[in-house]
C-alpha positions as CSV (number, residue, x, y, z in Angstrom):
1,M,34.3,-2.8,-109.0
2,A,36.4,-2.4,-105.9
3,F,39.9,-4.0,-106.0
4,R,39.2,-6.2,-102.9
5,R,35.8,-7.3,-104.2
6,C,37.3,-8.2,-107.6
7,F,39.9,-10.4,-105.9
8,T,37.3,-12.0,-103.7
9,L,35.5,-12.9,-106.9
10,F,38.7,-14.3,-108.3
11,V,39.1,-16.6,-105.3
12,L,35.5,-17.7,-105.4
13,N,35.3,-18.2,-109.1
14,V,38.9,-19.0,-109.9
15,F,39.9,-16.1,-112.1
16,V,40.1,-16.5,-115.9
17,L,43.6,-15.7,-117.1
18,G,43.3,-14.3,-120.7
19,S,44.5,-12.6,-123.7
20,Q,42.6,-11.0,-126.6
21,G,45.1,-12.2,-129.1
22,A,44.0,-14.8,-131.7
23,V,45.4,-18.3,-131.4
24,A,48.6,-18.7,-133.5
25,E,48.2,-21.4,-136.1
26,E,51.8,-21.6,-137.2
27,K,53.3,-22.3,-133.8
28,S,52.4,-24.8,-131.2
29,P,53.2,-24.1,-127.5
30,A,53.6,-27.8,-126.8
31,D,57.3,-27.4,-126.2
32,E,57.1,-24.1,-124.3
33,S,57.1,-24.2,-120.5
34,L,54.8,-22.2,-118.3
35,D,57.2,-22.3,-115.5
36,G,58.3,-19.0,-114.1
37,I,56.8,-15.7,-113.1
38,W,54.1,-14.0,-115.2
39,R,52.6,-10.6,-114.5
40,A,49.1,-9.5,-115.3
41,T,48.7,-6.7,-117.9
42,A,44.8,-6.6,-117.7
43,V,42.2,-8.4,-115.6
44,L,38.4,-8.7,-116.4
45,N,35.7,-10.3,-114.4
46,A,32.3,-10.8,-116.2
47,G,33.2,-8.0,-118.6
48,V,34.4,-5.6,-115.9
49,M,38.0,-4.5,-116.1
50,L,40.2,-4.2,-113.0
51,P,42.0,-0.8,-112.9
52,K,45.3,-1.2,-114.7
53,E,47.4,0.0,-111.8
54,N,45.9,-2.8,-109.6
55,A,46.3,-5.5,-112.2
56,K,50.0,-4.6,-112.6
57,K,50.5,-5.7,-109.0
58,L,49.5,-9.3,-109.7
59,R,52.1,-12.0,-110.2
60,F,51.4,-15.6,-111.3
61,E,54.1,-18.2,-110.4
62,F,54.0,-21.5,-112.3
63,A,56.1,-24.3,-111.1
64,E,55.6,-27.8,-112.4
65,K,51.9,-28.4,-111.7
66,K,51.2,-25.7,-109.1
67,L,50.2,-22.1,-109.6
68,T,50.7,-19.5,-106.9
69,M,49.0,-16.1,-107.3
70,R,50.5,-13.1,-105.5
71,L,49.5,-9.5,-104.9
72,E,52.9,-7.9,-104.5
73,D,54.5,-9.9,-101.7
74,R,51.2,-11.5,-100.4
75,V,50.1,-14.9,-101.5
76,L,46.4,-14.8,-102.5
77,F,46.0,-18.5,-103.3
78,E,47.7,-21.6,-104.6
79,T,46.2,-24.3,-106.9
80,D,47.1,-27.4,-108.7
81,F,46.5,-27.5,-112.5
82,E,46.6,-29.9,-115.4
83,I,47.1,-29.0,-119.1
84,D,46.4,-31.0,-122.2
85,R,49.0,-30.0,-124.8
86,S,47.6,-32.3,-127.6
87,T,45.0,-29.8,-128.8
88,K,44.7,-26.0,-129.3
89,P,43.7,-24.1,-127.4
90,N,45.0,-26.2,-124.5
91,P,42.3,-27.4,-122.1
92,I,43.3,-26.7,-118.6
93,E,41.9,-27.9,-115.3
94,M,42.5,-26.4,-111.9
95,V,41.6,-27.3,-108.3
96,F,41.0,-24.7,-105.8
97,E,39.8,-25.5,-102.2
98,G,38.9,-28.9,-103.6
99,K,36.6,-27.5,-106.3
100,P,37.5,-28.4,-109.9
101,T,37.1,-25.8,-112.7
102,L,37.6,-26.0,-116.4
103,G,39.4,-23.6,-118.8
104,I,41.4,-23.1,-121.9
105,L,44.9,-21.7,-122.4
106,V,47.0,-20.4,-125.2
107,M,50.6,-19.2,-125.1
108,E,52.4,-17.2,-127.7
109,G,56.0,-16.5,-126.8
110,D,56.0,-14.2,-123.7
111,K,52.2,-13.8,-123.8
112,M,49.7,-16.2,-122.3
113,S,46.0,-16.5,-122.2
114,I,43.9,-18.6,-119.8
115,C,40.2,-18.6,-119.5
116,L,38.5,-20.4,-116.6
117,S,34.8,-20.8,-116.2
118,G,34.6,-21.5,-112.5
119,S,32.6,-24.6,-113.4
120,K,33.4,-28.3,-113.4
121,T,31.0,-29.0,-116.2
122,E,31.3,-26.1,-118.6
123,R,34.5,-25.1,-120.4
124,P,35.1,-21.7,-121.9
125,T,34.7,-21.5,-125.7
126,K,36.6,-18.3,-126.4
127,F,39.0,-15.8,-124.8
128,V,36.6,-13.1,-123.7
129,S,35.1,-12.0,-120.4
130,E,31.3,-12.1,-120.4
131,S,28.6,-12.0,-117.7
132,G,26.4,-15.1,-117.4
133,S,28.8,-17.1,-119.6
134,P,31.4,-19.9,-119.1
135,N,33.8,-17.2,-120.5
136,K,33.8,-15.4,-117.3
137,M,37.2,-14.2,-116.0
138,L,40.0,-12.8,-118.2
139,I,43.6,-11.8,-117.4
140,H,46.2,-10.8,-119.9
141,L,49.7,-12.1,-118.9
142,R,53.3,-11.4,-119.9
143,R,56.3,-13.4,-118.9
144,G,58.6,-11.8,-116.4
145,E,58.2,-10.3,-113.0
146,F,58.7,-6.7,-114.2
147,E,57.4,-4.6,-117.0
148,P,59.9,-4.5,-119.9
149,G,61.7,-1.2,-120.3
150,H,61.4,1.5,-123.0
151,P,64.7,1.0,-124.8
152,I,66.4,3.2,-127.4
153,W,66.6,2.0,-131.0
154,V,68.8,3.3,-133.8
155,I,67.8,3.3,-137.5
156,G,69.3,4.7,-140.6
157,A,67.8,7.9,-142.1
158,D,66.7,5.7,-145.0
159,G,64.7,3.5,-142.7
160,K,67.1,0.6,-142.8
161,N,69.3,-1.2,-140.2
162,L,67.0,-0.9,-137.3
163,R,68.6,-2.1,-134.1
164,Q,68.1,-1.9,-130.3
165,L,70.8,-0.6,-128.1
166,D,72.1,-2.9,-125.4
167,L,70.4,-1.7,-122.3
168,P,69.1,-3.3,-119.0
169,K,65.8,-5.0,-119.7
170,T,63.9,-2.9,-117.2
171,M,65.4,0.5,-118.1
172,A,62.9,3.1,-119.4
173,C,64.5,5.9,-121.5
174,G,63.4,9.2,-122.8
175,S,64.6,12.4,-124.6
176,P,67.7,11.0,-126.4
177,D,70.3,13.4,-127.8
178,W,73.3,12.4,-129.9
179,S,76.8,13.6,-129.0
180,P,78.3,15.8,-131.7
181,D,80.7,13.0,-132.7
182,G,77.8,10.4,-133.0
183,K,79.4,8.0,-130.6
184,K,77.2,8.4,-127.6
185,I,73.6,9.2,-126.8
186,A,72.6,11.1,-123.7
187,C,69.1,10.4,-122.4
188,D,67.0,10.4,-119.2
189,A,66.4,6.9,-117.7
190,W,64.8,5.2,-114.8
191,D,64.4,1.6,-113.6
192,L,60.9,0.1,-113.8
193,A,62.0,-2.9,-111.6
194,R,62.5,-0.5,-108.7
195,G,59.1,1.1,-109.2
196,E,60.7,4.3,-110.6
197,N,59.0,6.7,-113.0
198,Y,60.0,9.8,-114.9
199,A,60.3,11.8,-111.6
200,N,63.2,9.5,-110.8
201,A,65.0,10.1,-114.1
202,R,68.8,10.3,-114.2
203,I,71.0,11.6,-117.0
204,T,72.5,8.5,-118.7
205,I,75.2,8.3,-121.3
206,I,75.0,5.3,-123.7
207,P,77.8,4.3,-126.1
208,V,76.1,3.7,-129.4
209,E,78.4,0.8,-130.4
210,G,78.3,-0.8,-126.9
211,G,80.3,-0.3,-123.7
212,D,79.7,0.9,-120.2
213,I,76.6,3.0,-119.5
214,V,77.4,6.1,-117.4
215,D,75.0,7.6,-114.8
216,L,75.6,11.3,-114.4
217,G,73.1,11.8,-111.6
218,A,69.5,13.1,-111.3
219,G,68.1,15.0,-114.2
220,A,66.1,14.9,-117.5
221,M,66.1,16.1,-121.1
222,P,69.9,16.3,-121.7
223,S,71.3,18.4,-124.6
224,W,74.9,18.4,-125.7
225,S,76.8,21.6,-126.4
226,P,78.1,21.7,-130.0
227,D,81.7,21.0,-128.8
228,G,80.5,18.0,-126.8
229,K,82.1,19.4,-123.6
230,R,78.9,20.4,-121.7
231,I,75.3,19.2,-121.2
232,A,72.2,21.3,-120.5
233,F,69.5,19.5,-118.6
234,C,66.6,19.9,-116.2
235,K,66.1,18.9,-112.6
236,Y,63.0,18.5,-110.5
237,D,64.8,19.4,-107.2
238,P,66.0,22.1,-107.2
239,R,63.7,22.6,-110.2
240,G,64.9,24.4,-113.4
241,V,67.6,24.3,-116.1
242,W,71.1,23.2,-115.2
243,I,74.4,23.0,-117.0
244,M,77.3,20.6,-116.3
245,D,80.4,19.3,-117.8
246,A,79.9,16.2,-120.0
247,D,81.4,14.0,-117.2
248,G,78.7,15.2,-114.7
249,T,80.9,17.6,-112.8
250,K,80.6,21.3,-112.3
251,Q,76.8,21.3,-112.1
252,V,75.4,24.8,-112.2
253,H,71.7,25.7,-111.5
254,F,71.2,28.1,-114.4
255,D,67.5,29.2,-114.3
256,S,65.0,28.1,-111.7
257,E,62.0,29.2,-113.8
258,A,63.0,27.5,-117.0
259,W,62.3,24.1,-118.4
260,G,63.1,21.9,-121.5
261,A,66.6,23.2,-122.5
262,D,68.1,22.6,-125.9
263,W,71.6,23.7,-127.0
264,S,72.1,25.3,-130.4
265,P,74.0,22.9,-132.7
266,V,76.2,25.8,-134.0
267,G,76.6,28.3,-131.3
268,N,76.9,28.9,-127.6
269,E,73.2,29.5,-126.9
270,V,70.5,27.5,-125.1
271,A,66.8,27.7,-125.7
272,Y,64.2,26.8,-123.1
273,T,60.6,27.6,-122.0
274,K,59.5,30.0,-119.3
275,Y,56.1,30.9,-118.1
276,S,54.5,34.1,-116.9
277,S,51.0,35.5,-116.5
278,G,50.9,36.0,-120.2
279,G,51.5,32.3,-121.0
280,A,54.6,30.5,-122.3
281,N,57.6,32.0,-124.0
282,I,60.8,30.7,-125.5
283,W,64.0,32.3,-124.2
284,V,67.5,32.0,-125.8
285,V,70.4,32.5,-123.4
286,N,74.2,32.5,-123.7
287,P,75.1,30.3,-120.7
288,D,78.4,32.2,-120.3
289,T,77.6,35.8,-120.8
290,K,74.0,35.5,-119.6
291,E,72.8,37.5,-122.6
292,K,69.2,36.6,-123.3
293,R,66.1,37.3,-125.5
294,S,62.5,36.1,-125.7
295,L,61.2,35.0,-129.0
296,L,57.4,35.2,-128.8
297,K,56.3,38.8,-128.7
298,K,53.4,38.8,-131.2
299,E,52.3,35.1,-130.9
300,T,50.6,33.7,-127.8
301,Y,50.8,30.2,-126.4
302,R,49.2,28.7,-123.3
303,S,52.1,26.3,-123.1
304,V,55.2,25.4,-125.1
305,Y,56.1,21.7,-124.6
306,W,59.5,20.5,-123.6
307,N,62.1,19.1,-126.1
308,L,62.0,22.0,-128.6
309,S,64.6,21.7,-131.3
310,W,67.0,24.0,-133.2
311,A,67.4,24.0,-136.9
312,P,70.8,22.7,-138.1
313,D,71.9,26.2,-139.0
314,G,70.8,27.6,-135.6
315,K,68.6,30.2,-137.3
316,S,65.2,28.8,-136.3
317,I,63.6,26.8,-133.4
318,C,60.8,24.3,-133.8
319,F,58.4,23.5,-131.0
320,L,55.0,22.0,-130.2
321,G,52.8,24.7,-128.8
322,N,49.4,24.8,-127.2
323,R,47.3,27.9,-128.2
324,P,44.9,29.6,-125.7
325,D,42.0,27.8,-127.4
326,G,43.7,24.4,-126.6
327,S,44.7,23.6,-130.2
328,K,48.2,22.1,-130.7
329,E,50.5,23.0,-133.5
330,V,54.1,22.4,-134.6
331,T,55.7,25.8,-135.3
332,R,59.1,27.2,-136.3
333,V,60.2,30.6,-135.1
334,S,63.3,32.6,-135.9
335,S,66.0,32.4,-133.2
336,E,65.9,36.2,-133.4
337,G,62.1,36.4,-132.5
338,D,58.7,36.0,-134.2
339,S,59.0,39.4,-135.9
340,K,61.9,37.9,-137.9
341,G,60.2,34.7,-138.9
342,F,57.3,32.6,-137.7
343,K,55.4,29.7,-139.5
344,V,52.9,27.1,-138.4
345,L,54.1,23.8,-140.0
346,F,51.4,21.5,-138.8
347,S,48.1,22.1,-137.0
348,M,46.3,19.3,-135.1
349,K,43.1,21.3,-135.4
350,D,43.3,21.4,-139.2
351,S,44.4,17.7,-139.4
352,P,42.1,15.9,-136.9
353,Q,43.0,12.5,-138.5
354,Y,46.3,12.8,-136.5
355,T,46.0,12.3,-132.7
356,V,48.0,11.9,-129.5
357,I,51.1,13.8,-130.6
358,R,54.0,13.5,-128.2
359,P,55.5,16.7,-126.7
360,I,58.8,16.4,-128.5
361,V,60.2,17.5,-131.9
362,S,63.6,16.9,-133.5
363,W,65.1,19.0,-136.2
364,A,68.9,19.5,-135.8
365,G,70.6,16.9,-138.1
366,N,68.2,17.3,-141.0
367,P,67.5,20.7,-142.5
368,D,64.5,19.6,-144.6
369,H,62.5,17.5,-142.1
370,I,61.4,17.6,-138.5
371,L,60.6,14.4,-136.6
372,V,57.4,14.2,-134.6
373,S,55.6,11.2,-133.0
374,M,51.8,10.9,-133.4
375,K,49.1,8.5,-134.3
376,G,48.0,8.6,-137.9
377,P,44.7,7.5,-139.3
378,E,46.0,4.0,-140.1
379,D,48.2,3.6,-137.0
380,Q,47.5,1.4,-134.0
381,F,50.1,3.2,-132.0
382,R,52.1,6.4,-132.2
383,Q,54.7,6.4,-135.0
384,L,57.5,8.7,-136.2
385,Y,56.5,11.1,-138.9
386,L,58.5,13.5,-141.1
387,L,57.3,17.1,-141.2
388,D,58.4,19.3,-144.1
389,A,60.5,22.1,-142.5
390,E,58.7,24.6,-144.8
391,G,55.2,23.3,-144.0
392,K,54.4,22.7,-147.6
393,E,54.0,18.9,-147.6
394,P,51.7,16.7,-145.4
395,P,53.3,14.4,-142.7
396,K,55.1,11.4,-144.1
397,L,55.5,8.2,-142.2
398,F,59.1,7.4,-141.4
399,E,60.1,4.1,-142.9
400,G,61.4,1.0,-141.1
401,Q,59.9,1.4,-137.7
402,N,57.8,-1.3,-136.1
403,P,54.1,-0.5,-136.5
404,N,53.2,-2.7,-133.6
405,F,55.3,-0.6,-131.2
406,D,54.7,2.8,-129.7
407,N,57.5,4.9,-131.2
408,G,58.6,8.4,-130.0
409,D,61.2,10.5,-128.2
410,M,63.4,10.8,-131.2
411,A,66.6,12.6,-132.3
412,W,68.6,13.0,-135.5
413,S,72.3,12.3,-135.3
414,Q,74.3,15.5,-136.0
415,D,75.3,14.3,-139.5
416,G,71.6,13.4,-140.3
417,K,72.5,9.8,-141.2
418,Q,70.8,8.1,-138.2
419,V,67.8,8.5,-135.9
420,A,67.6,7.4,-132.3
421,F,64.2,6.8,-130.8
422,V,62.4,5.2,-127.9
423,S,60.2,2.2,-128.9
424,W,58.3,-0.4,-126.9
425,E,55.4,-2.8,-127.3
426,P,52.4,-1.5,-125.5
427,E,50.6,-3.8,-123.1
């Protein structure tokens, strides 16, 4: 259904605002106020869903007994409403252009569900969107004008003491990397409130125990040198791998054809991916002497994903690769080349019960286990899993993470005692 037509139906039928969540029995919303700005996370009309990118542009402003609906900065309509808080779900009545309509509402924390029938005689009976039913229009709402960010969390290697770092609420983060002393995390970050996405990423330094966040400028996928004095990273423009001092100065465009750099934890070498007509290869380069070598001479990959990771001893590199047949596998290769050592640790083709693996692995910090993010057979969202660094054991779910969140983009601290990862509640 076209975007404009869907909103025409909204105005004519008085859209149903909804949520698929069940009504919470243990908590009454009687004391919670609707007042404020709510944004749509999904919109359905008679069972037909509005494209998500269009739904995300909607804002619902509740103030006392008036609702204003906006499409970005444009007011679509205003209506008066009445809510009965004495029963659950809460009956709601609205008036639009003098026409009354009945509905039901439920609110659970920062989530709200309203279902309107567009009728003054029939009230919806459930929070669904159906054709030819009083349960007609459905919109999922979250409190707040902007989408919440994708923050970084820190957890002990034993799965205990999970905590979220103190970050701006609309900041989205990716590719964290611990400083060698464990006091700071470098990551790429962008602001969802400004409409930014990954292409707008900036290298950001976050003190783990709190303090001022430092913006080092445009870039992505930072990786600390083992002495903590320099950072390797990537830029979109000019594209390629760059190296700079840890304070953001002395930026050098290192290789315009490379991507996804990772600094060895024990030596002055940087590994990254380069492409040619033969596919993807991993190169290891000394950033000062420019000495370099390629690692994949016998093995062939269509692509090698960014955020590859060195072993703690610097003797191997782990990566997620895409074979010519399209199959993905997590592999370790000797830092001297595949003739010196090569082993597939986990194959998605051989383990179809695991899906949607993220293109990032983390090894340095724990010699025995490699962290990956994927959706297991019992998972609702992607979770962190431990892979045996020798490929002998099946994936093991990392303990302590929130199963209701999408968890990924992870990094071991250099001492192996903590893990940083990006985690957010999907909408």
